[in-house]
C-alpha positions in Angstrom: -10.0 -38.9 12.5 -11.9 -40.0 9.4 -14.1 -42.7 10.9 -17.6 -42.6 9.5 -19.6 -43.3 6.4 -18.3 -42.5 2.9 -21.1 -40.7 1.0 -21.5 -41.3 -2.7 -23.7 -39.4 -5.1 -24.0 -38.8 -8.8 -23.9 -35.8 -11.1 -25.9 -34.6 -14.1 -25.3 -35.9 -17.6 -22.6 -34.9 -20.0 -23.3 -32.6 -23.0 -21.9 -35.1 -25.5 -22.7 -38.8 -25.5 -19.1 -39.5 -26.5 -15.9 -38.0 -25.3 -13.4 -37.6 -28.1 -10.5 -36.4 -25.9 -9.9 -37.7 -22.5 -9.2 -34.9 -20.0 -6.1 -34.6 -17.9 -7.9 -32.6 -15.3 -11.4 -32.8 -13.9 -13.4 -30.7 -11.4 -15.1 -33.5 -9.5 -17.0 -31.3 -7.1 -17.4 -27.5 -7.6 -16.6 -24.8 -5.0 -19.6 -23.6 -3.0 -22.9 -25.2 -2.2 -23.7 -28.4 -4.2 -27.3 -29.5 -4.2 -27.9 -33.2 -4.6 -31.2 -34.9 -5.4 -33.4 -34.8 -2.3 -32.4 -31.3 -1.3 -29.2 -32.1 0.6 -26.5 -29.4 0.4 -22.8 -30.4 0.5 -20.3 -27.6 0.7 -16.8 -27.2 -0.7 -15.4 -24.2 1.1 -12.6 -22.9 3.3 -13.0 -25.8 5.6 -12.5 -28.2 2.7 -9.5 -26.1 1.6 -8.0 -26.4 5.1 -8.8 -30.0 6.0 -9.2 -32.2 2.9 -5.5 -32.1 1.8 -4.3 -33.0 5.4 -6.9 -35.8 5.6 -5.9 -37.2 2.2 -2.2 -37.3 3.3 -3.2 -38.9 6.7 -4.5 -42.1 5.0 -2.1 -41.9 2.0 -4.8 -41.0 -0.5 -2.7 -38.5 -2.5 -3.5 -40.5 -5.7 -7.1 -41.7 -5.9 -9.1 -43.7 -8.3 -11.6 -42.8 -10.9 -13.6 -46.1 -10.8 -16.8 -47.6 -12.3 -20.0 -47.1 -10.3 -18.0 -46.9 -7.0 -16.7 -50.5 -7.5 -13.7 -49.5 -5.3 -15.7 -48.3 -2.4 -16.5 -50.9 0.3 -20.2 -51.3 1.3 -21.5 -50.1 -2.0 -23.5 -52.4 -4.3 -20.9 -52.6 -7.0 -18.0 -53.4 -4.7 -17.1 -57.1 -5.1 -13.8 -57.1 -3.3 -10.3 -56.9 -4.7 -9.0 -56.8 -7.3 -11.1 -54.2 -9.1 -10.6 -52.4 -12.4 -10.6 -48.6 -12.5 -10.8 -46.0 -15.2 -7.9 -43.8 -14.0 -5.8 -42.4 -11.1 -5.2 -38.8 -10.3 -3.8 -36.4 -7.7 -6.4 -34.5 -5.5 -6.3 -30.8 -5.0 -8.6 -28.2 -3.6 -8.6 -24.9 -5.6 -10.3 -21.9 -4.0 -13.1 -20.6 -6.2 -13.0 -23.8 -8.3 -13.5 -26.8 -6.2 -12.1 -30.3 -5.7 -9.9 -31.1 -8.7 -8.5 -34.3 -10.2 -5.1 -33.3 -11.6 -2.5 -35.2 -13.7 -5.0 -38.0 -14.6 -3.5 -41.3 -15.9 -6.2 -43.3 -17.8 -6.2 -47.1 -17.9 -7.1 -49.1 -20.9 -10.5 -49.9 -19.5 -11.1 -46.3 -18.7 -10.3 -45.2 -22.3 -12.5 -47.9 -23.7 -15.6 -47.1 -21.5 -15.3 -43.3 -21.7 -14.4 -42.9 -25.4 -17.2 -45.4 -26.2 -19.7 -43.3 -24.3 -20.7 -46.1 -21.9 -20.4 -43.8 -18.8 -21.5 -40.2 -19.0 -21.6 -38.9 -15.4 -19.3 -38.4 -12.5 -20.0 -39.4 -8.9 -17.7 -38.4 -6.0 -17.4 -40.6 -2.9 -16.8 -38.2 0.0 -16.9 -37.8 3.8 -18.5 -34.6 5.2 -18.8 -33.1 8.7 -21.9 -32.2 10.6 -22.2 -28.9 8.7 -22.2 -30.7 5.4 -18.6 -29.5 4.6 -16.6 -32.0 2.5 -13.4 -33.0 4.3 -12.3 -36.2 2.5 -12.5 -37.7 -1.0 -12.2 -41.5 -1.3 -12.6 -41.7 -5.0 -14.8 -40.6 -7.9 -16.8 -42.9 -10.1 -17.8 -42.9 -13.8 -21.6 -43.6 -13.8 -24.7 -43.2 -15.9 -27.1 -41.0 -13.9 -26.2 -38.3 -11.5 -27.4 -36.4 -8.4 -25.1 -33.4 -8.1 -26.3 -30.5 -10.1 -23.6 -28.6 -12.1 -21.0 -31.3 -12.4 -19.8 -33.2 -15.4 -16.8 -34.7 -17.1 -16.4 -31.5 -19.2 -15.6 -29.5 -16.1 -12.0 -30.5 -16.9 -11.7 -27.1 -18.5 -11.7 -24.8 -15.4 -12.9 -21.8 -17.5 -16.1 -23.7 -18.5 -17.0 -25.0 -15.0 -20.4 -23.8 -14.1 -21.5 -23.8 -10.5 -25.2 -23.2 -9.8 -24.2 -20.5 -7.4 -21.9 -18.8 -9.9 -23.6 -17.1 -12.9 -20.4 -16.3 -14.8 -18.4 -18.3 -17.2 -14.7 -17.9 -16.4 -13.4 -18.4 -19.9 -15.7 -15.8 -21.4 -14.8 -13.2 -18.8 -11.1 -13.9 -19.1 -11.3 -13.4 -22.9 -13.1 -10.1 -22.4 -10.5 -9.0 -19.8 -7.6 -9.8 -22.1 -9.3 -8.1 -25.1 -9.3 -11.2 -27.2 -11.8 -12.5 -29.8 -14.6 -14.8 -28.7 -13.1 -17.7 -30.6 -9.6 -17.3 -29.1 -7.7 -20.6 -28.7 -6.3 -21.8 -25.4 -2.8 -21.1 -26.7 -3.7 -17.5 -27.4 -5.3 -17.1 -24.0 -2.3 -18.5 -22.2 0.1 -16.3 -24.2 -2.0 -13.2 -23.5 -2.4 -14.1 -19.9 1.4 -14.3 -19.4 1.8 -10.9 -21.0 -0.9 -9.5 -18.9 0.6 -10.9 -15.7 4.1 -9.6 -16.6 2.6 -6.1 -17.3 0.7 -6.2 -14.0 3.8 -7.1 -12.1 5.7 -4.3 -13.7 2.9 -1.9 -12.7 3.1 -3.1 -9.1 6.8 -2.5 -9.0 6.3 1.0 -10.5 3.5 1.7 -8.0 5.9 0.7 -5.2 8.6 3.0 -6.4 6.1 5.9 -6.7 4.9 5.2 -3.1 8.5 5.2 -1.8 9.2 8.5 -3.6 6.0 10.0 -2.2 7.0 9.0 1.3 10.4 10.7 0.8 8.8 13.9 -0.5 6.4 13.9 2.5 9.2 13.5 4.9 11.2 16.3 3.3 8.2 18.6 3.4 7.7 18.0 7.1 11.4 18.6 7.8 11.4 22.0 5.9 8.1 23.2 7.3 9.0 22.6 10.9 12.7 22.7 11.2 12.6 23.3 15.0 10.8 20.0 15.5 13.0 18.1 13.1 16.2 19.5 14.5 17.4 21.0 11.3 20.6 22.7 12.5 21.5 24.2 9.2 18.3 26.1 8.9 18.5 27.2 12.6 22.0 28.5 12.0 21.0 30.4 8.9 18.0 31.9 10.7 20.3 33.1 13.6 22.8 34.6 11.2 20.0 36.5 9.4 18.7 37.8 12.7 22.1 39.0 13.7 22.6 40.8 10.4 19.2 42.5 10.8 20.1 43.7 14.3 23.5 45.0 13.1 21.9 46.9 10.3 19.4 48.4 12.7 22.1 49.5 15.0 24.2 51.1 12.2 21.1 53.0 10.9 20.3 54.3 14.3 23.9 55.5 14.7 23.8 57.3 11.4 20.5 59.0 12.4 22.0 60.1 15.7 25.0 61.5 14.1 22.9 63.5 11.6 20.7 64.8 14.5 23.7 66.0 16.4 25.1 67.8 13.4 21.7 69.4 13.0 21.6 70.5 16.6 18.8 68.3 17.6 18.2 67.0 21.1 17.5 63.2 20.9 16.2 61.9 24.3 17.8 58.7 25.6 14.3 57.1 25.8 14.2 57.1 22.0 16.6 54.0 22.0 13.7 51.9 23.2 11.6 52.6 20.1 11.7 50.3 17.1 13.6 51.6 14.0 10.6 53.1 12.2 9.3 55.0 15.2 12.9 56.2 15.9 13.2 57.6 12.4 9.9 59.4 12.7 10.9 60.9 16.1 14.3 62.2 14.9 12.7 63.7 11.7 10.2 65.6 13.8 12.7 67.0 16.3 13.5 70.8 15.9 17.0 71.6 14.6 19.5 74.2 15.9 18.5 73.6 19.5 22.2 73.5 20.5 25.0 75.6 18.9 27.4 73.2 17.3 30.2 75.7 16.1 33.0 76.6 18.3 32.4 79.9 20.2 35.8 80.4 21.9 39.3 80.9 20.4 41.7 78.0 20.2 44.0 77.5 23.2 41.7 79.1 25.7 40.9 77.0 28.7 38.6 77.8 31.5 40.0 77.8 35.0 37.6 75.8 37.2 37.9 74.1 40.5 39.5 71.2 38.6 42.3 73.5 37.7 44.0 74.2 34.4 43.1 71.7 31.7 39.4 71.5 32.6 36.9 70.8 29.8 35.7 73.7 27.7 32.4 75.0 29.2 30.6 75.4 25.9 31.5 71.8 24.9 30.3 70.5 28.3 27.1 72.5 28.0 26.4 70.9 24.6 27.0 67.4 26.0 24.8 68.1 29.0 21.9 69.3 27.0 22.1 66.5 24.5 22.7 63.9 27.1 25.8 62.8 25.2 28.5 60.8 26.9 32.2 61.7 26.5 32.6 58.5 24.4 29.8 59.4 22.0 31.0 63.0 21.7 34.5 61.8 20.7 32.9 59.3 18.3 30.9 61.8 16.4 33.2 64.9 16.8 36.6 63.5 16.7 
C-alpha cells in the first residue's frame, strides 16, 4: 500500500540561467544516497528498482507530471485544486547506477515558456519513502527556483554528465576514453563507436565460447586416451591384447629356436629353464657345455635291439639321448625328423 505522506524537496541550481534546448530525458533523482538540506538521506537503490515501478503501475502513475512548485501535489502550499497547469508529462523508469529517470518527455506550451525563459532553474521530486529512507514511489517532479537535493539539476538529462555526490567519475569522459575517441567527440560519434564496440565485444564472447567448447573436447579426449580402462575404450584394449599375444608368440618361437640349437650342440637344457624369462633363458643356454650327448648315429641302419618289448623296440642310443636330455618323443621328432 502507498498510504502515507508524499515528501517534496528541491535540488541545486542549474548551471545556465536559461535552457536553450528542452531535454527529452531527465534524471530526477540520482542513484545512491541523496542528501537534502537538514542532513536527511534519501536512497535510490535496489529496493527502489524492485518496488517503484510496481507501485507506479498500482495507482496508474505510468505517466507523471513535471509541474510548477508542486502545484499538482495535494496538501502543498501551491496546490489550489484542479485544473492545474503543468510543464510536461513523462514516463518514469528506474535505471540501476543512474537513478529515477523521466523518459520521453512531452513539454506543454507553459513548460516551454517558463523553462526557456529561465523562470524556473531547479528540479524538486515529490516522493514516498519507507522507514529506511528508500524511495518507493514518485508522484511528480516540480520546476522550482531553489533546491535541497545536492547533485540534481535539469542538465542531468544527459546520463553521461550526471554527477552523484557518491560517484566521483563522469560517465561521458570515461566512455570517451574507453572507446578511444577525442575529448570533443559528438554524441553521434560516441553512439556509432559504442555500437561497433558492442558488436566486437559480442563477437569476442562467441569466439570465447567456441574456444571453451573446443578445450572441453580436448580435455575429454585426453582423459579417454590416458585411462582407456576407465573410459571403456574397447579399440585400445583390443590392440593392447593383440600386441601382448604377438609378444608371447615371438618369445615362444625364440625359445624353440634356442632349444633346437642347444640339442644340435649336444647341450642338456633342464626342464626348469622354461620358467625363466627370455633373457635369463638365453644366458643359461649360452653357458651350458656342448657335446654332453653324442648326436650322430652310432649303429648301422636297419639294426634293431631286441628287448622285452620285442622286435621293433626303440634304438637304445636314441632312447639314451632322449633320457639324458629330458626330451619327449614329440620334441625328438619335432627337431630330428
